[in-house]
DOVEX-993306 format. One record per residue (C-alpha): residue number from 1; residue in one letter; x, y, z. Coordinates in nm, 4 decimals, padded with zeros to 6 digits. Layout:
residues N
+-----+------+----------+----------+----------+
:  nr : rest :        x :        y :        z :
+-----+------+----------+----------+----------+
: NUM :    A :        X :        Y :        Z :
...
+-----+------+----------+----------+----------+
end
This chain:
residues 137
+-----+------+----------+----------+----------+
:  nr : rest :        x :        y :        z :
+-----+------+----------+----------+----------+
:   1 :    M : -00.0338 : -00.0382 :  00.0214 :
:   2 :    D :  00.1218 :  00.3281 : -00.1159 :
:   3 :    A :  00.0091 :  00.5595 :  00.2299 :
:   4 :    L : -00.1492 :  00.9147 :  00.1435 :
:   5 :    Y : -00.1387 :  01.0056 :  00.4905 :
:   6 :    T : -00.0306 :  00.8570 :  00.8354 :
:   7 :    A : -00.2370 :  00.9910 :  01.1294 :
:   8 :    V : -00.0388 :  00.9439 :  01.4332 :
:   9 :    A : -00.1477 :  00.9270 :  01.8245 :
:  10 :    T : -00.0238 :  00.8006 :  02.1553 :
:  11 :    A : -00.2198 :  00.7027 :  02.4670 :
:  12 :    T : -00.0602 :  00.7022 :  02.8019 :
:  13 :    H : -00.2460 :  00.5073 :  03.1203 :
:  14 :    G : -00.4727 :  00.2953 :  02.8541 :
:  15 :    R : -00.8625 :  00.3285 :  02.9170 :
:  16 :    D : -00.7884 :  00.6132 :  03.1802 :
:  17 :    G : -00.5511 :  00.8110 :  03.0163 :
:  18 :    R : -00.4887 :  01.0503 :  02.7521 :
:  19 :    A : -00.4384 :  01.0040 :  02.3878 :
:  20 :    V : -00.2722 :  01.2610 :  02.2124 :
:  21 :    S : -00.2255 :  01.3178 :  01.8466 :
:  22 :    S :  00.1202 :  01.4005 :  01.6809 :
:  23 :    D : -00.0349 :  01.7745 :  01.5773 :
:  24 :    G : -00.2169 :  01.7990 :  01.8969 :
:  25 :    V : -00.5338 :  01.8225 :  01.7400 :
:  26 :    L : -00.6951 :  01.5481 :  01.9214 :
:  27 :    D : -00.5860 :  01.5738 :  02.2961 :
:  28 :    L : -00.8488 :  01.3913 :  02.5043 :
:  29 :    A : -00.9336 :  01.2634 :  02.8157 :
:  30 :    L : -00.9733 :  00.8722 :  02.8067 :
:  31 :    G : -01.1740 :  00.6826 :  03.0798 :
:  32 :    V : -01.3418 :  00.3031 :  03.1065 :
:  33 :    P : -01.7477 :  00.3493 :  03.0892 :
:  34 :    Q : -01.9913 :  00.3247 :  03.3414 :
:  35 :    A : -02.1532 : -00.0190 :  03.1698 :
:  36 :    M : -01.7880 : -00.1290 :  03.2283 :
:  37 :    G : -01.7475 : -00.0526 :  03.5985 :
:  38 :    G : -01.5824 :  00.3185 :  03.5037 :
:  39 :    N : -01.7168 :  00.6385 :  03.6126 :
:  40 :    G : -01.7375 :  00.7359 :  03.2513 :
:  41 :    Q : -01.5735 :  01.0497 :  03.2789 :
:  42 :    G : -01.3456 :  01.0832 :  02.9343 :
:  43 :    T : -01.3836 :  00.9417 :  02.5620 :
:  44 :    N : -01.3503 :  00.5726 :  02.4976 :
:  45 :    P : -01.1592 :  00.4028 :  02.2371 :
:  46 :    E : -01.5318 :  00.2608 :  02.1005 :
:  47 :    Q : -01.6589 :  00.5522 :  02.0853 :
:  48 :    L : -01.3187 :  00.6969 :  01.8861 :
:  49 :    F : -01.3880 :  00.3937 :  01.6771 :
:  50 :    A : -01.7327 :  00.4640 :  01.5836 :
:  51 :    A : -01.6972 :  00.8295 :  01.4854 :
:  52 :    G : -01.3934 :  00.7292 :  01.2769 :
:  53 :    Y : -01.5752 :  00.4276 :  01.1011 :
:  54 :    A : -01.9178 :  00.6904 :  01.1102 :
:  55 :    A : -01.6882 :  00.9350 :  00.8741 :
:  56 :    C : -01.5227 :  00.7245 :  00.6860 :
:  57 :    F : -01.8131 :  00.5283 :  00.5473 :
:  58 :    G : -01.9872 :  00.8048 :  00.5219 :
:  59 :    S : -01.7066 :  00.9938 :  00.2468 :
:  60 :    A : -01.7048 :  00.6131 :  00.0566 :
:  61 :    L : -02.1090 :  00.6212 :  00.0592 :
:  62 :    G : -02.0425 :  00.9681 : -00.1310 :
:  63 :    L : -01.7716 :  00.8704 : -00.3480 :
:  64 :    V : -01.9991 :  00.5654 : -00.4869 :
:  65 :    G : -02.3282 :  00.7827 : -00.5153 :
:  66 :    R : -02.0904 :  01.0592 : -00.7465 :
:  67 :    Q : -01.9891 :  00.7299 : -00.9663 :
:  68 :    A : -02.3622 :  00.6569 : -00.9752 :
:  69 :    K : -02.4341 :  00.9933 : -01.0097 :
:  70 :    V : -02.6671 :  00.9489 : -00.7334 :
:  71 :    D : -02.7099 :  01.2799 : -00.4636 :
:  72 :    V : -02.6274 :  01.1004 : -00.0884 :
:  73 :    S : -02.4423 :  01.4371 :  00.0440 :
:  74 :    D : -02.7493 :  01.4694 :  00.2600 :
:  75 :    A : -02.6716 :  01.0999 :  00.4581 :
:  76 :    A : -02.6035 :  01.0348 :  00.7906 :
:  77 :    V : -02.4021 :  00.7514 :  00.9403 :
:  78 :    T : -02.4216 :  00.6498 :  01.2744 :
:  79 :    A : -02.1967 :  00.3429 :  01.3959 :
:  80 :    E : -02.3047 :  00.1205 :  01.6901 :
:  81 :    V : -01.9572 :  00.0023 :  01.8191 :
:  82 :    S : -02.0042 : -00.2176 :  02.1389 :
:  83 :    I : -01.7562 : -00.4338 :  02.3105 :
:  84 :    G : -01.7981 : -00.7517 :  02.5291 :
:  85 :    K : -01.6214 : -01.1084 :  02.6196 :
:  86 :    Q : -01.5357 : -01.3513 :  02.3527 :
:  87 :    G : -01.3281 : -01.5969 :  02.4242 :
:  88 :    E : -01.0744 : -01.5648 :  02.7157 :
:  89 :    G : -01.0400 : -01.1611 :  02.5823 :
:  90 :    F : -01.2732 : -00.9136 :  02.4069 :
:  91 :    G : -01.4156 : -00.8930 :  02.0873 :
:  92 :    L : -01.5958 : -00.5781 :  01.8753 :
:  93 :    A : -01.9086 : -00.5397 :  01.6901 :
:  94 :    V : -02.0790 : -00.3118 :  01.4477 :
:  95 :    I : -02.3888 : -00.1769 :  01.3347 :
:  96 :    L : -02.3663 :  00.1001 :  01.0600 :
:  97 :    R : -02.7108 :  00.2617 :  01.0500 :
:  98 :    V : -02.7004 :  00.4710 :  00.6999 :
:  99 :    E : -02.9815 :  00.7594 :  00.6788 :
: 100 :    L : -03.0286 :  00.8458 :  00.3152 :
: 101 :    P : -03.2166 :  01.1016 :  00.1574 :
: 102 :    G : -03.5747 :  01.0643 :  00.0759 :
: 103 :    S : -03.4679 :  01.1162 : -00.2876 :
: 104 :    V : -03.2703 :  00.7739 : -00.2581 :
: 105 :    D : -03.5267 :  00.4730 : -00.3458 :
: 106 :    E : -03.4309 :  00.1321 : -00.1383 :
: 107 :    A : -03.3016 : -00.0824 : -00.4277 :
: 108 :    T : -03.0407 :  00.2153 : -00.4758 :
: 109 :    G : -02.9779 :  00.3127 : -00.1239 :
: 110 :    R : -02.9431 : -00.0387 : -00.0456 :
: 111 :    K : -02.6886 : -00.1233 : -00.3519 :
: 112 :    L : -02.4972 :  00.2418 : -00.2675 :
: 113 :    V : -02.4700 :  00.1398 :  00.1233 :
: 114 :    E : -02.3294 : -00.2194 : -00.0063 :
: 115 :    Q : -02.0891 : -00.0364 : -00.2283 :
: 116 :    A : -01.9360 :  00.1585 :  00.0336 :
: 117 :    H : -01.9116 : -00.1109 :  00.2584 :
: 118 :    Q : -01.6405 : -00.2621 : -00.0324 :
: 119 :    V : -01.4699 :  00.0588 : -00.0476 :
: 120 :    C : -01.4581 :  00.2135 :  00.2826 :
: 121 :    P : -01.1013 :  00.1459 :  00.4400 :
: 122 :    Y : -01.2849 :  00.0655 :  00.7957 :
: 123 :    S : -01.4766 : -00.1956 :  00.6307 :
: 124 :    N : -01.1820 : -00.3664 :  00.4687 :
: 125 :    A : -01.0187 : -00.3509 :  00.7709 :
: 126 :    T : -01.2631 : -00.5095 :  00.9658 :
: 127 :    R : -01.4193 : -00.7860 :  00.7405 :
: 128 :    G : -01.3566 : -01.0951 :  00.8787 :
: 129 :    N : -01.2086 : -01.0096 :  01.2424 :
: 130 :    I : -01.5729 : -00.8596 :  01.3123 :
: 131 :    E : -01.9107 : -00.8550 :  01.2911 :
: 132 :    V : -02.0632 : -00.5706 :  01.1179 :
: 133 :    D : -02.4356 : -00.4847 :  01.0037 :
: 134 :    L : -02.5424 : -00.2497 :  00.7685 :
: 135 :    V : -02.9127 : -00.0902 :  00.8285 :
: 136 :    I : -03.0841 :  00.1357 :  00.6231 :
: 137 :    D : -03.3142 :  00.3624 :  00.8461 :
+-----+------+----------+----------+----------+
end
């Protein structure tokens, strides 16, 4: 792969620490969610993954929409990232909820969402590793 861009971030003290990007734009406290026994103070890795996946998938959807000459610029993508026990460790699961503009019919929307799932880097990275469900709202 020829890298177009490389993001660099450093996390200290795990889930109860801090994450900082090399350019300083991202600088935030991390915290364990209350559902996992933490105090919920701070962003958690699942929220960061959800935000990145939702944004990336939205861009992929825009790309395939432009290629198909279908306006999906008002689409919204919500990523629900779950963490749970998996064997001796932990695993992730994702639901991508895609809200398409009313002008896009169901069959076209489904086709575009499935095409976006083939080109999105997050989808490609997770394919075969974690369960990803696509839901069109």
